[in-house]
N, C-alpha and C positions, 0 to 999 in steps of 0.2 A: 554324449547326446544332450538334447534340449530336455530338461525339467522342468523348467516352467517360463512362462512369457507375463507380461504385465502389458499394458495399456491404460492409463488415466486409472479408472478404478476398476477395470476389467482384468482378474487374473485367471492363468490355468496352469493346472499343473499334471505332469505327465511321472508315471510309477511302472516298474514291469510288473507288479503282483499288486494285486488287489489289497493285499494286508499292509503294504507299504503306502500305497494311497489313502488308505484309512489311518495310518499313522500321521500324514501328512493333514489331513483334514481335521484329526483331535488337535493338533499342534496350531492348527489356524484358529479352531474355535477356542483354544485358551488361550490364544494371545489377545482375541476379540474380547474375552472375559476380563482380562488384566487390564486393557486398555481403554475399555468402554466403546469400540468401534463395532458395528452391526452389520451381520453379513444378510445380503437380499437372498432368502430362502426360495421364493418366489423364479429367481434366475439362475439359480444355483442347481448344477445336473452333474453326472458322472455316465461316462460311456465306456463299454469295453471293447476288445478286438482279441480273437483267440484266447479266451478265457476257458480253461477245462470244467473249472467248478465255478459256478456264481454266488457267492458271498455278498449281500447286499451289504452297502456301505450305509454308514449311519452317521449324522451329525449333531454334535450337542448346541442346541437352542436355549438361549438365555431367556426366561421369563421375569420378567421385573416382579417384585411383590407388591400388591394392590397396597393404593394409599401410600405410596411410597413415591417420593419427587426424585431420589438420586437410582442409577442405574446399578449401584452397588448392591442393592437390596433386591435378592430375587433368588431363583433357584433354575437349575440348568437341566432339561430332560433332553432326553435322546431321541433323535427322531430321525426315520428313515429318509436317505437321499433320493430324490428323484434319478429316475436311469433313462437313457435316450437310447433306444434297440438301435440296431447297425441300420437299418434303412429310415429309421425316423431322421426328420431333418431337424437340425439344430443352428442355431446362427451366432456366427462370430465376427465381429468388427464389421458388422452389415452386411456377412455373407452368408448365404445358405447351403449347408452341404450335409453329406452325412458320412456315416464309416465305411461305407463304399464308395466314398469319393465321388459321388453322383450331385452333380451340381443343376440338373434341368429344370428342377423346381425353380430355383433360383433366376434361370432366364427365361423363365415363363411370367416370372413376376416382374422382371426387369422391364420385358418387352411390354407387357401391359402398362406399365406406369410411364413408358417412353409415348406409347400410343396416345395416353389421356394427355401428357404434356403437349402433343404436336397438334392434338384437337384443339386444345385451349389456345395455343399458340396462333391454330391456323385463322383464327377470329379477331386476332389483336393488329393494330395498325401500327407498321414498325418501318422503319427507313433497312436497306439493304446491310448496311454498315450494323445498325442497330440488331437485325436479325441474325446475322453471323455471331454479334458477340452473345447473344440471348442461345444460340445453339449451343456454345461453345461452353459458357457460364452454368447454364439450367440444366442442359441435358448429357452433354458430354460428360461433363465433371460427375453426375449421377452415375452413367455408365461406368465411367472409368475406377471408379471408387468401387463400386461393386464387384467388378470384375478384374481387377488388376491383380488378384491372388488366385484367380480361378483359370483352369485351363479348359479351354473351348476351341474349336477348329474355325477357322475363316467361315466355313459355310454357317456354321451356330450363331455368326455375330451378324450375317449376313440380313437377317430380318431386321433387325433394331436400324442397322444403315438406310436399309429402303424406307422405312418409318420415317427417319430423318432426311433423308434427300427429298420426300415428298413435299418436307418444309421448308427446304433450301429452293427447291425449284418455285413454287409457288412464290416465296417472299423476294426472290430474286429476278420473278418473272421470266423465268427460264419454261420452256415448253415441255411439257410433260416426256416427250420423245426424245429429247435430248439425250445423249448417251451422258451416261454417269462419269465415264472416264474424262468427260470435258471439265464437269465441276468439279474433280477428284484430282484433275492432274495438275500439276504445277506451274505457277505463273510463268515461269522461264518457259514453258512450252506451250503458252496461251491459254494454259488452264486457270482456273479460278483459286488453287492452292486452299481449298476446304477437304481439312484431313477428314478420313471416315473414325469409325468407332473402332475400328480394329488398328489402325494407326495408332490413336490414344493409347489403347489399352497396353500395345506392346511399348511404346515410349515409356509409362509408366513403368511398365515390369523391367524395362535396360535399367532405368534409373533405381529401383529398388536393388537389383542384381548387383549394379555397381557400386553402390553406396557400400552395401554388404562386403565384398570384394576387396573396397579399397580399405576399408574400416580396420584399425589395429587389432580389434577386439572382437571380430566377427567371427561366429560361429561358421561358414564357408572356410574360414582359416584354419579353424579347429579341425574341421573336420577332413583335413586334407593332410593333417600331418601323420 
């Protein structure tokens, strides 16, 4: 099983028991004390799934001694760690979710963000090619990053695609009554070849899956042994 994951300065640890997690947290705190590294307590939290007995997890917080310029002088204080409940949302790598696997809140916030971008761009002057480039770089990239690790149906993404399509038709001088399939269709079939958010997201997911399956040290490989 995956016991930890890292991305730049973001670290996530998994354990089967609360006591095991407490040992991991204590070890991390001791490492920070020895090296001078600091933990962002404001962004640190823990969450549990199917635990019979809840035991609060605590962190050792280093408090520098007053009037001392070096971090080496100070004292450690045992501080309760913030706990996220099962239905409480938390963010990981830009993606909002909770222990129940629900990402509806993330989709709502993303739709608001896309609508705001669309309204802003509707008033901007740009060429047709410029409009397509803006949609790909400013809108589709944001949507793909936020949803490439999420599980949503095509119907759930439809609202985002509808908002983007409104911008596409406006900037490309296409009548609103024009069937969306003409805009989304392949250029080989007389379409405009503009990919939908659904297409972009699934292409990103396929690339991630392919990279994992083809890696010599992939957790997919280890899981299949």
